[in-house]
DRENSELUM-466681 format. One record per residue: residue number from 1; residue in one letter; chain; y, x, z of N, C-alpha, C in turn. Coordinates in nm, 2 decimals. Example, Ala and Ser with C-alpha at 12.3 -4.5 7.8 and 13.67 -1.06 7.14 Angstrom:
# DRENSELUM-466681
> tigu,nugu,lumdo,n.y,n.x,n.z,ca.y,ca.x,ca.z,c.y,c.x,c.z
> 1,A,A,-0.57,1.32,0.78,-0.45,1.23,0.78,-0.33,1.32,0.78
> 2,S,A,-0.22,1.28,0.71,-0.11,1.37,0.71,0.00,1.29,0.79
This chain:
# DRENSELUM-466681
> tigu,nugu,lumdo,n.y,n.x,n.z,ca.y,ca.x,ca.z,c.y,c.x,c.z
> 1,X,A,6.67,4.74,12.21,6.73,4.78,12.08,6.84,4.88,12.10
> 2,X,A,6.84,4.99,12.02,6.94,5.09,12.02,7.02,5.09,11.89
> 3,X,A,7.15,5.07,11.89,7.23,5.08,11.78,7.30,5.22,11.78
> 4,X,A,7.27,5.30,11.69,7.33,5.43,11.67,7.46,5.41,11.59
> 5,X,A,7.57,5.43,11.66,7.70,5.39,11.60,7.79,5.51,11.58
> 6,X,A,7.86,5.52,11.46,7.96,5.62,11.44,8.09,5.57,11.49
> 7,X,A,8.15,5.64,11.58,8.28,5.60,11.64,8.40,5.62,11.56
> 8,X,A,8.38,5.70,11.45,8.50,5.73,11.36,8.56,5.87,11.40
> 9,X,A,8.66,5.91,11.34,8.72,6.04,11.36,8.80,6.06,11.48
> 10,X,A,8.85,5.95,11.54,8.93,5.97,11.66,9.01,5.84,11.70
> 11,X,A,9.09,5.80,11.61,9.17,5.68,11.64,9.08,5.56,11.67
> 12,X,A,9.12,5.49,11.78,9.04,5.38,11.83,9.01,5.27,11.73
> 13,X,A,9.11,5.25,11.64,9.09,5.14,11.54,9.02,5.18,11.41
> 14,X,A,8.97,5.30,11.41,8.89,5.35,11.29,8.74,5.34,11.31
> 15,X,A,8.70,5.28,11.42,8.56,5.24,11.43,8.54,5.12,11.33
> 16,X,A,8.42,5.11,11.28,8.39,5.00,11.18,8.39,4.86,11.26
> 17,X,A,8.41,4.76,11.19,8.40,4.62,11.25,8.26,4.60,11.30
> 18,X,A,8.16,4.64,11.23,8.02,4.63,11.28,8.00,4.71,11.41
> 19,X,A,8.05,4.83,11.41,8.03,4.92,11.52,8.10,4.86,11.64
> 20,X,A,8.22,4.81,11.62,8.30,4.75,11.73,8.22,4.63,11.79
> 21,X,A,8.16,4.55,11.70,8.09,4.43,11.75,7.97,4.47,11.83
> 22,X,A,7.89,4.58,11.79,7.78,4.63,11.87,7.83,4.67,12.01
> 23,X,A,7.94,4.74,12.01,8.00,4.80,12.13,8.04,4.68,12.23
> 24,X,A,8.10,4.58,12.17,8.14,4.47,12.26,8.02,4.39,12.32
> 25,X,A,7.91,4.39,12.24,7.79,4.32,12.29,7.70,4.40,12.38
> 26,X,A,7.72,4.53,12.38,7.62,4.62,12.45,7.62,4.60,12.60
> 27,X,A,7.49,4.61,12.65,7.47,4.62,12.79,7.47,4.76,12.84
> 28,X,A,7.45,4.85,12.75,7.45,5.00,12.79,7.51,5.08,12.67
> 29,X,A,7.59,5.18,12.70,7.65,5.27,12.60,7.63,5.41,12.65
> 30,X,A,7.58,5.49,12.56,7.57,5.63,12.59,7.65,5.70,12.48
> 31,X,A,7.76,5.76,12.52,7.86,5.82,12.43,7.87,5.97,12.43
> 32,X,A,7.92,6.03,12.32,7.92,6.17,12.30,8.04,6.24,12.37
> 33,X,A,8.06,6.22,12.50,8.15,6.29,12.57,8.30,6.29,12.52
> 34,X,A,8.36,6.40,12.53,8.50,6.42,12.49,8.53,6.40,12.34
> 35,X,A,8.42,6.40,12.26,8.43,6.39,12.12,8.47,6.24,12.08
> 36,X,A,8.45,6.15,12.17,8.48,6.01,12.15,8.60,5.97,12.22
> 37,X,A,8.70,5.91,12.15,8.82,5.86,12.21,8.79,5.76,12.32
> 38,X,A,8.83,5.79,12.45,8.80,5.69,12.56,8.86,5.55,12.53
> 39,X,A,8.96,5.54,12.45,9.01,5.41,12.42,8.91,5.32,12.36
> 40,X,A,8.81,5.38,12.28,8.71,5.30,12.22,8.62,5.23,12.32
> 41,X,A,8.60,5.30,12.43,8.51,5.24,12.54,8.57,5.12,12.61
> 42,X,A,8.70,5.10,12.59,8.76,4.98,12.65,8.71,4.85,12.58
> 43,X,A,8.64,4.86,12.47,8.58,4.75,12.40,8.45,4.70,12.47
> 44,X,A,8.40,4.77,12.57,8.28,4.73,12.63,8.31,4.62,12.73
> 45,X,A,8.20,4.54,12.75,8.22,4.42,12.84,8.20,4.46,12.98
> 46,X,A,8.24,4.37,13.07,8.23,4.39,13.21,8.08,4.40,13.25
> 47,X,A,8.05,4.50,13.33,7.91,4.52,13.37,7.83,4.61,13.28
> 48,X,A,7.89,4.66,13.17,7.82,4.75,13.08,7.79,4.88,13.15
> 49,X,A,7.67,4.93,13.14,7.64,5.06,13.19,7.69,5.17,13.09
> 50,X,A,7.77,5.27,13.13,7.82,5.37,13.04,7.78,5.51,13.09
> 51,X,A,7.72,5.58,13.00,7.68,5.72,13.02,7.74,5.82,12.93
> 52,X,A,7.78,5.93,12.99,7.84,6.04,12.91,7.73,6.14,12.88
> 53,X,A,7.69,6.15,12.75,7.57,6.24,12.71,7.61,6.38,12.72
> 54,X,A,7.74,6.42,12.73,7.77,6.56,12.74,7.71,6.63,12.86
> 55,X,A,7.67,6.55,12.96,7.61,6.60,13.08,7.46,6.58,13.09
> 56,X,A,7.41,6.54,12.97,7.26,6.50,12.97,7.19,6.58,12.87
> 57,X,A,7.06,6.60,12.90,6.97,6.66,12.80,6.91,6.55,12.71
> 58,X,A,6.84,6.59,12.60,6.78,6.49,12.52,6.68,6.40,12.60
> 59,X,A,6.60,6.47,12.69,6.50,6.40,12.77,6.57,6.30,12.86
> 60,X,A,6.68,6.34,12.92,6.75,6.25,13.01,6.81,6.12,12.94
> 61,X,A,6.86,6.15,12.81,6.91,6.04,12.73,6.79,5.94,12.70
> 62,X,A,6.68,6.00,12.67,6.56,5.91,12.63,6.51,5.83,12.76
> 63,X,A,6.52,5.89,12.87,6.47,5.82,12.99,6.56,5.70,13.02
> 64,X,A,6.69,5.72,13.00,6.79,5.61,13.01,6.76,5.50,12.91
> 65,X,A,6.74,5.54,12.79,6.71,5.44,12.68,6.58,5.37,12.70
> 66,X,A,6.48,5.44,12.75,6.35,5.38,12.78,6.36,5.28,12.89
> 67,X,A,6.44,5.31,12.99,6.46,5.21,13.10,6.53,5.09,13.05
> 68,X,A,6.63,5.11,12.96,6.71,5.00,12.90,6.62,4.91,12.81
> 69,X,A,6.53,4.97,12.74,6.44,4.90,12.66,6.34,4.81,12.74
> 70,X,A,6.30,4.87,12.85,6.21,4.79,12.94,6.28,4.67,13.00
> 71,X,A,6.41,4.69,13.02,6.49,4.58,13.08,6.55,4.48,12.97
> 72,X,A,6.52,4.51,12.85,6.56,4.42,12.74,6.71,4.43,12.71
> 73,X,A,6.77,4.55,12.73,6.91,4.56,12.71,6.95,4.59,12.57
> 74,X,A,7.06,4.55,12.53,7.12,4.59,12.40,7.20,4.72,12.42
> 75,X,A,7.16,4.83,12.35,7.22,4.96,12.38,7.29,5.02,12.26
> 76,X,A,7.40,5.09,12.28,7.47,5.17,12.18,7.47,5.31,12.21
> 77,X,A,7.42,5.39,12.11,7.43,5.54,12.12,7.55,5.57,12.04
> 78,X,A,7.66,5.61,12.10,7.79,5.62,12.03,7.82,5.77,12.00
> 79,X,A,7.82,5.80,11.87,7.85,5.94,11.82,7.99,5.94,11.76
> 80,X,A,8.04,6.06,11.75,8.17,6.08,11.69,8.15,6.08,11.54
> 81,X,A,8.26,6.04,11.47,8.26,6.05,11.32,8.15,5.96,11.27
> 82,X,A,8.07,6.01,11.17,7.95,5.95,11.12,7.83,6.02,11.18
> 83,X,A,7.74,5.95,11.24,7.63,6.02,11.31,7.54,6.11,11.22
> 84,X,A,7.55,6.09,11.09,7.46,6.17,11.00,7.50,6.31,10.99
> 85,X,A,7.62,6.35,11.03,7.67,6.48,11.02,7.68,6.55,11.16
> 86,X,A,7.60,6.65,11.18,7.60,6.72,11.31,7.59,6.63,11.43
> 87,X,A,7.51,6.52,11.42,7.50,6.43,11.53,7.37,6.45,11.61
> 88,X,A,7.28,6.53,11.56,7.15,6.55,11.62,7.08,6.42,11.65
> 89,X,A,7.09,6.33,11.55,7.02,6.20,11.57,6.87,6.20,11.53
> 90,X,A,6.83,6.29,11.44,6.69,6.29,11.40,6.60,6.31,11.51
> 91,X,A,6.63,6.40,11.60,6.54,6.43,11.72,6.54,6.31,11.81
> 92,X,A,6.65,6.23,11.82,6.66,6.11,11.90,6.58,6.00,11.84
> 93,X,A,6.58,5.99,11.71,6.51,5.88,11.64,6.36,5.91,11.65
> 94,X,A,6.32,6.04,11.64,6.18,6.08,11.65,6.13,6.04,11.79
> 95,X,A,6.21,6.07,11.89,6.17,6.03,12.03,6.16,5.88,12.05
> 96,X,A,6.25,5.81,11.99,6.25,5.66,12.00,6.13,5.61,11.93
> 97,X,A,6.09,5.67,11.81,5.97,5.62,11.74,5.85,5.65,11.83
> 98,X,A,5.84,5.76,11.90,5.73,5.79,11.98,5.72,5.70,12.10
> 99,X,A,5.83,5.65,12.15,5.84,5.57,12.27,5.84,5.42,12.24
> 100,X,A,5.84,5.39,12.11,5.84,5.25,12.07,5.97,5.18,12.09
> 101,X,A,6.08,5.25,12.08,6.21,5.19,12.10,6.27,5.16,11.96
> 102,X,A,6.30,5.04,11.93,6.36,5.01,11.80,6.50,5.05,11.79
> 103,X,A,6.55,5.08,11.67,6.69,5.13,11.65,6.74,5.10,11.51
> 104,X,A,6.87,5.10,11.49,6.92,5.10,11.36,7.05,5.19,11.37
> 105,X,A,7.11,5.22,11.25,7.22,5.31,11.24,7.34,5.23,11.18
> 106,X,A,7.46,5.25,11.24,7.58,5.19,11.19,7.67,5.31,11.15
> 107,X,A,7.70,5.33,11.02,7.78,5.44,10.98,7.92,5.44,11.03
> 108,X,A,7.98,5.55,11.03,8.12,5.56,11.07,8.20,5.64,10.98
> 109,X,A,8.33,5.65,11.00,8.43,5.73,10.92,8.42,5.87,10.97
> 110,X,A,8.38,5.96,10.88,8.36,6.10,10.93,8.50,6.17,10.95
> 111,X,A,8.50,6.27,11.03,8.62,6.35,11.05,8.67,6.42,10.93
> 112,X,A,8.58,6.45,10.83,8.64,6.51,10.71,8.72,6.41,10.63
> 113,X,A,8.69,6.28,10.64,8.77,6.18,10.58,8.91,6.17,10.66
> 114,X,A,8.90,6.17,10.79,9.02,6.17,10.87,9.11,6.29,10.85
> 115,X,A,9.05,6.40,10.82,9.13,6.52,10.79,9.21,6.51,10.66
> 116,X,A,9.14,6.45,10.56,9.20,6.43,10.43,9.32,6.33,10.44
> 117,X,A,9.30,6.23,10.52,9.41,6.13,10.54,9.53,6.19,10.62
> 118,X,A,9.50,6.28,10.71,9.60,6.35,10.79,9.69,6.44,10.70
> 119,X,A,9.62,6.50,10.60,9.69,6.59,10.51,9.74,6.52,10.39
> 120,X,A,9.70,6.40,10.37,9.74,6.32,10.25,9.69,6.39,10.12
> 121,X,A,9.57,6.42,10.12,9.51,6.49,10.00,9.39,6.41,9.95
> 122,X,A,9.36,6.44,9.82,9.24,6.40,9.76,9.15,6.52,9.74
> 123,X,A,9.03,6.51,9.78,8.94,6.63,9.77,8.90,6.66,9.62
> 124,X,A,8.89,6.56,9.54,8.84,6.58,9.41,8.95,6.55,9.31
> 125,X,A,9.00,6.66,9.24,9.11,6.65,9.15,9.06,6.71,9.01
> 126,X,A,9.09,6.64,8.90,9.04,6.69,8.77,9.10,6.83,8.74
> 127,X,A,9.01,6.92,8.70,9.03,7.06,8.66,9.06,7.15,8.79
> 128,X,A,9.05,7.09,8.91,9.07,7.17,9.03,8.94,7.18,9.11
> 129,X,A,8.89,7.06,9.15,8.76,7.06,9.22,8.70,6.92,9.21
> 130,X,A,8.57,6.92,9.18,8.50,6.80,9.17,8.38,6.80,9.27
> 131,X,A,8.38,6.89,9.36,8.27,6.90,9.45,8.33,6.94,9.59
> 132,X,A,8.27,6.89,9.69,8.31,6.92,9.83,8.19,6.97,9.91
> 133,X,A,8.20,7.08,9.97,8.09,7.14,10.05,8.13,7.12,10.20
> 134,X,A,8.04,7.05,10.27,8.05,7.03,10.41,7.95,7.13,10.48
> 135,X,A,8.01,7.22,10.56,7.92,7.31,10.62,7.98,7.37,10.75
> 136,X,A,7.92,7.47,10.81,7.97,7.53,10.93,7.93,7.68,10.94
> 137,X,A,8.00,7.75,11.02,7.97,7.89,11.04,7.84,7.90,11.13
> 138,X,A,7.77,8.01,11.11,7.66,8.03,11.20,7.71,8.07,11.34
> 139,X,A,7.65,8.00,11.44,7.69,8.03,11.58,7.56,8.05,11.66
> 140,X,A,7.55,7.97,11.77,7.42,7.98,11.85,7.31,7.90,11.77
> 141,X,A,7.35,7.81,11.69,7.25,7.75,11.60,7.25,7.82,11.46
> 142,X,A,7.14,7.87,11.42,7.13,7.94,11.29,7.16,7.85,11.17
> 143,X,A,7.21,7.92,11.07,7.23,7.86,10.94,7.14,7.93,10.84
> 144,X,A,7.06,7.86,10.75,6.97,7.93,10.66,7.05,8.02,10.57
> 145,X,A,6.99,8.14,10.54,7.06,8.24,10.46,7.11,8.18,10.33
> 146,X,A,7.04,8.09,10.27,7.08,8.04,10.14,7.20,7.95,10.15
> 147,X,A,7.24,7.91,10.28,7.36,7.83,10.30,7.47,7.90,10.38
> 148,X,A,7.47,8.03,10.36,7.58,8.11,10.43,7.71,8.08,10.38
> 149,X,A,7.82,8.09,10.46,7.95,8.07,10.41,7.98,8.16,10.29
> 150,X,A,7.94,8.28,10.30,7.97,8.37,10.19,7.90,8.33,10.06
> 151,X,A,7.78,8.27,10.06,7.72,8.23,9.94,7.79,8.10,9.88
> 152,X,A,7.83,8.01,9.97,7.90,7.89,9.93,8.03,7.92,9.86
> 153,X,A,8.10,8.03,9.91,8.23,8.06,9.86,8.23,8.10,9.71
> 154,X,A,8.11,8.14,9.66,8.10,8.17,9.52,8.12,8.05,9.43
> 155,X,A,8.11,7.93,9.48,8.13,7.81,9.40,8.27,7.78,9.38
> 156,X,A,8.36,7.83,9.46,8.51,7.81,9.45,8.54,7.66,9.45
> 157,X,A,8.46,7.58,9.51,8.49,7.44,9.52,8.57,7.41,9.65
> 158,X,A,8.59,7.29,9.68,8.66,7.26,9.81,8.56,7.27,9.92
> 159,X,A,8.60,7.33,10.03,8.51,7.35,10.15,8.57,7.29,10.27
> 160,X,A,8.49,7.21,10.34,8.53,7.16,10.47,8.43,7.22,10.58
> 161,X,A,8.49,7.29,10.67,8.40,7.37,10.76,8.42,7.31,10.90
> 162,X,A,8.30,7.26,10.95,8.29,7.20,11.08,8.26,7.31,11.19
> 163,X,A,8.29,7.28,11.31,8.24,7.36,11.43,8.26,7.51,11.42
> 164,X,A,8.38,7.54,11.36,8.40,7.69,11.33,8.54,7.73,11.37
> 165,X,A,8.62,7.65,11.43,8.76,7.68,11.46,8.77,7.80,11.55
> 166,X,A,8.68,7.82,11.64,8.68,7.94,11.73,8.64,8.07,11.66
> 167,X,A,8.60,8.06,11.53,8.56,8.18,11.46,8.64,8.19,11.33
> 168,X,A,8.77,8.14,11.33,8.85,8.13,11.21,8.87,8.27,11.14
> 169,X,A,8.89,8.37,11.22,8.91,8.50,11.16,8.79,8.55,11.09
> 170,X,A,8.67,8.54,11.15,8.55,8.58,11.09,8.52,8.49,10.96
> 171,X,A,8.55,8.36,10.98,8.53,8.27,10.87,8.61,8.31,10.75
> 172,X,A,8.74,8.34,10.77,8.83,8.39,10.66,8.77,8.51,10.59
> 173,X,A,8.72,8.60,10.67,8.66,8.73,10.61,8.54,8.70,10.53
> 174,X,A,8.46,8.61,10.58,8.34,8.57,10.50,8.37,8.50,10.37
> 175,X,A,8.47,8.41,10.37,8.51,8.34,10.25,8.57,8.43,10.15
> 176,X,A,8.65,8.53,10.19,8.71,8.62,10.10,8.60,8.72,10.04
> 177,X,A,8.51,8.76,10.13,8.40,8.84,10.08,8.31,8.77,9.98
> 178,X,A,8.31,8.64,9.99,8.23,8.56,9.90,8.29,8.52,9.76
> 179,X,A,8.43,8.55,9.76,8.49,8.53,9.63,8.63,8.46,9.63
> 180,X,A,8.66,8.39,9.74,8.79,8.33,9.75,8.90,8.43,9.76
> 181,X,A,9.01,8.41,9.70,9.12,8.51,9.71,9.20,8.48,9.84
> 182,X,A,9.27,8.58,9.89,9.35,8.57,10.01,9.45,8.46,10.01
> 183,X,A,9.51,8.43,9.89,9.61,8.33,9.87,9.56,8.19,9.85
> 184,X,A,9.43,8.17,9.86,9.37,8.04,9.85,9.43,7.94,9.96
> 185,X,A,9.47,7.82,9.92,9.53,7.73,10.02,9.42,7.69,10.12
> 186,X,A,9.47,7.68,10.25,9.38,7.64,10.36,9.46,7.56,10.45
> 187,X,A,9.38,7.49,10.54,9.45,7.40,10.64,9.35,7.39,10.76
> 188,X,A,9.41,7.38,10.88,9.33,7.35,11.00,9.38,7.21,11.05
> 189,X,A,9.29,7.12,11.07,9.33,6.99,11.12,9.26,6.97,11.26
> 190,X,A,9.34,6.97,11.36,9.29,6.96,11.50,9.30,6.81,11.54
> 191,X,A,9.18,6.76,11.58,9.17,6.62,11.63,9.23,6.52,11.53
> 192,X,A,9.18,6.52,11.41,9.23,6.43,11.31,9.23,6.29,11.35
> 193,X,A,9.34,6.22,11.33,9.37,6.08,11.36,9.39,6.05,11.51
> 194,X,A,9.37,6.15,11.60,9.39,6.13,11.74,9.54,6.13,11.77
> 195,X,A,9.59,6.08,11.88,9.73,6.09,11.91,9.79,6.23,11.92
> 196,X,A,9.71,6.33,11.96,9.75,6.47,11.97,9.71,6.55,11.85
> 197,X,A,9.69,6.49,11.73,9.66,6.56,11.61,9.76,6.67,11.58
> 198,X,A,9.70,6.78,11.53,9.78,6.89,11.49,9.74,6.95,11.36
> 199,X,A,9.83,6.98,11.27,9.80,7.03,11.14,9.86,7.17,11.11
> 200,X,A,9.78,7.26,11.06,9.83,7.39,11.02,9.80,7.41,10.87
> 201,X,A,9.90,7.45,10.80,9.88,7.48,10.66,9.91,7.63,10.64
> 202,X,A,9.82,7.69,10.57,9.84,7.84,10.55,9.76,7.88,10.43
> 203,X,A,9.75,8.01,10.41,9.66,8.07,10.31,9.53,8.11,10.38
> 204,X,A,9.43,8.14,10.31,9.30,8.19,10.37,9.32,8.32,10.44
> 205,X,A,9.40,8.41,10.39,9.43,8.54,10.46,9.50,8.52,10.59
> 206,X,A,9.58,8.41,10.60,9.65,8.39,10.72,9.58,8.30,10.83
> 207,X,A,9.46,8.25,10.79,9.39,8.15,10.87,9.36,8.20,11.01
> 208,X,A,9.31,8.32,11.03,9.27,8.37,11.16,9.40,8.38,11.25
> 209,X,A,9.51,8.43,11.20,9.63,8.45,11.28,9.69,8.31,11.32
> 210,X,A,9.69,8.22,11.22,9.75,8.09,11.24,9.67,8.01,11.35
> 211,X,A,9.54,8.01,11.34,9.46,7.94,11.43,9.47,8.00,11.57
> 212,X,A,9.48,8.13,11.58,9.49,8.20,11.71,9.63,8.17,11.77
> 213,X,A,9.74,8.18,11.69,9.87,8.15,11.74,9.88,8.00,11.80
> 214,X,A,9.81,7.91,11.73,9.82,7.77,11.77,9.72,7.74,11.89
> 215,X,A,9.64,7.84,11.92,9.54,7.82,12.03,9.43,7.72,12.00
> 216,X,A,9.40,7.70,11.87,9.30,7.61,11.83,9.16,7.68,11.82
> 217,X,A,9.07,7.63,11.90,8.94,7.70,11.91,8.83,7.60,11.90
> 218,X,A,8.86,7.47,11.90,8.75,7.37,11.89,8.81,7.23,11.85
> 219,X,A,8.73,7.14,11.82,8.77,7.00,11.78,8.86,7.00,11.66
> 220,X,A,8.83,7.09,11.56,8.91,7.10,11.45,8.83,7.13,11.32
> 221,X,A,8.88,7.08,11.21,8.81,7.11,11.08,8.90,7.21,11.01
> 222,X,A,8.84,7.30,10.93,8.91,7.39,10.84,8.88,7.36,10.70
> 223,X,A,8.98,7.34,10.62,8.97,7.31,10.48,9.02,7.43,10.39
> 224,X,A,8.94,7.46,10.29,8.97,7.57,10.20,8.95,7.53,10.06
> 225,X,A,9.04,7.57,9.97,9.02,7.55,9.83,9.15,7.51,9.76
> 226,X,A,9.15,7.52,9.63,9.28,7.48,9.56,9.32,7.34,9.57
> 227,X,A,9.22,7.25,9.60,9.26,7.11,9.62,9.34,7.09,9.74
> 228,X,A,9.34,7.18,9.84,9.42,7.16,9.96,9.57,7.16,9.92
> 229,X,A,9.61,7.24,9.82,9.75,7.24,9.78,9.79,7.12,9.69
> 230,X,A,9.70,7.05,9.63,9.73,6.93,9.55,9.82,6.96,9.44
> 231,X,A,9.81,7.07,9.37,9.89,7.11,9.26,9.81,7.15,9.14
> 232,X,A,9.87,7.13,9.02,9.81,7.18,8.90,9.70,7.10,8.84
> 233,X,A,9.68,6.98,8.89,9.57,6.90,8.84,9.61,6.83,8.72
> 234,X,A,9.51,6.78,8.64,9.53,6.70,8.53,9.51,6.55,8.56
> 235,X,A,9.58,6.46,8.49,9.57,6.32,8.51,9.43,6.27,8.49
> 236,X,A,9.39,6.18,8.58,9.25,6.13,8.58,9.24,6.04,8.46
> 237,X,A,9.12,6.03,8.40,9.09,5.94,8.29,9.09,5.79,8.34
> 238,X,A,9.07,5.78,8.47,9.05,5.65,8.53,9.15,5.54,8.49
> 239,X,A,9.28,5.58,8.49,9.39,5.49,8.46,9.47,5.53,8.33
> 240,X,A,9.41,5.62,8.26,9.48,5.67,8.14,9.48,5.57,8.03
> 241,X,A,9.60,5.54,7.96,9.60,5.44,7.86,9.51,5.47,7.74
> 242,X,A,9.48,5.59,7.72,9.40,5.63,7.60,9.25,5.63,7.63
> 243,X,A,9.21,5.59,7.75,9.07,5.59,7.79,9.02,5.45,7.80
> 244,X,A,8.92,5.42,7.72,8.87,5.28,7.72,8.75,5.27,7.82
> 245,X,A,8.75,5.16,7.89,8.64,5.13,7.99,8.58,4.99,7.96
> 246,X,A,8.48,4.96,8.04,8.42,4.82,8.02,8.52,4.71,8.05
> 247,X,A,8.63,4.75,8.13,8.72,4.64,8.17,8.86,4.66,8.11
> 248,X,A,8.89,4.76,8.03,9.02,4.78,7.98,9.01,4.84,7.84
> 249,X,A,9.09,4.78,7.75,9.09,4.84,7.61,9.19,4.96,7.60
> 250,X,A,9.16,5.05,7.51,9.24,5.16,7.49,9.38,5.12,7.44
> 251,X,A,9.49,5.18,7.49,9.62,5.15,7.45,9.69,5.27,7.39
> 252,X,A,9.74,5.26,7.27,9.81,5.37,7.21,9.94,5.40,7.28
> 253,X,A,9.97,5.53,7.29,10.10,5.56,7.36,10.15,5.69,7.29
> 254,X,A,10.28,5.69,7.26,10.34,5.81,7.20,10.39,5.90,7.31
> 255,X,A,10.41,6.03,7.27,10.48,6.12,7.36,10.38,6.19,7.46
> 256,X,A,10.44,6.25,7.56,10.36,6.33,7.66,10.38,6.27,7.80
> 257,X,A,10.28,6.30,7.89,10.30,6.27,8.03,10.31,6.40,8.10
> 258,X,A,10.37,6.40,8.22,10.38,6.52,8.30,10.29,6.50,8.43
> 259,X,A,10.20,6.59,8.45,10.12,6.58,8.57,10.19,6.63,8.69
> 260,X,A,10.13,6.61,8.81,10.20,6.64,8.93,10.22,6.79,8.95
> 261,X,A,10.14,6.87,8.88,10.15,7.01,8.88,10.25,7.07,8.78
> 262,X,A,10.33,6.98,8.73,10.44,7.02,8.63,10.39,7.09,8.51
> 263,X,A,10.27,7.04,8.46,10.23,7.08,8.33,10.21,6.96,8.24
> 264,X,A,10.27,6.96,8.12,10.26,6.85,8.03,10.15,6.86,7.94
> 265,X,A,10.09,6.74,7.91,9.98,6.74,7.81,10.00,6.61,7.72
> 266,X,A,9.98,6.63,7.59,9.98,6.51,7.51,9.86,6.42,7.52
> 267,X,A,9.88,6.29,7.51,9.77,6.20,7.52,9.71,6.18,7.38
């Protein structure tokens, strides 16, 4: 049996309880190289076989899994963040299906969640952004034309860009060509939640220079959009006294409230 486990964004204690339990019980672990905090591997039991998949091809990973299945081992395929994002797990599951190796998936905390916590931001703010686009720049792996950075920029929503820190200058140019203004708030979060986490806050026009000066070329997320600044939003209806829900009656209230963006609105 193979448990495909999301290790979380970096901090060793951000793996899920279920994922930690699988790891502690595993007879074999195949982990995603330097993307996984080595502290997490300390949860493995004595005698556990540990493989670093950074040095392996898909075929080599499958050979190890097939041998483990023949021996009746409990196995963990440990991916960074949540395995459903840029984890290349579909091809592994197809191979396991073909070889008759049973598996399940244990979700993890994605790095885009870790980046938001590092910046202390909320991605979805009333009147600012209600959508988040998770994407990446085209590199050695192609991106469909309909999903280009430039085309997504036209939506003016919050964007979280993976696997693109080494192309920050080109990314900035594509985003501005697609419609974002140069003064759009941006941030680079290097190794979110890791002990050596680093945060850069800048504008979109400054993004290339700031990433270059900091020497950040990998293991980082780039966030772009008005939500990054956390200003100018309206109060949510969720806890507003004049908004009635299934669990709370409407409460009359006189006067005005002031939102965090320093704009007042009457209720």
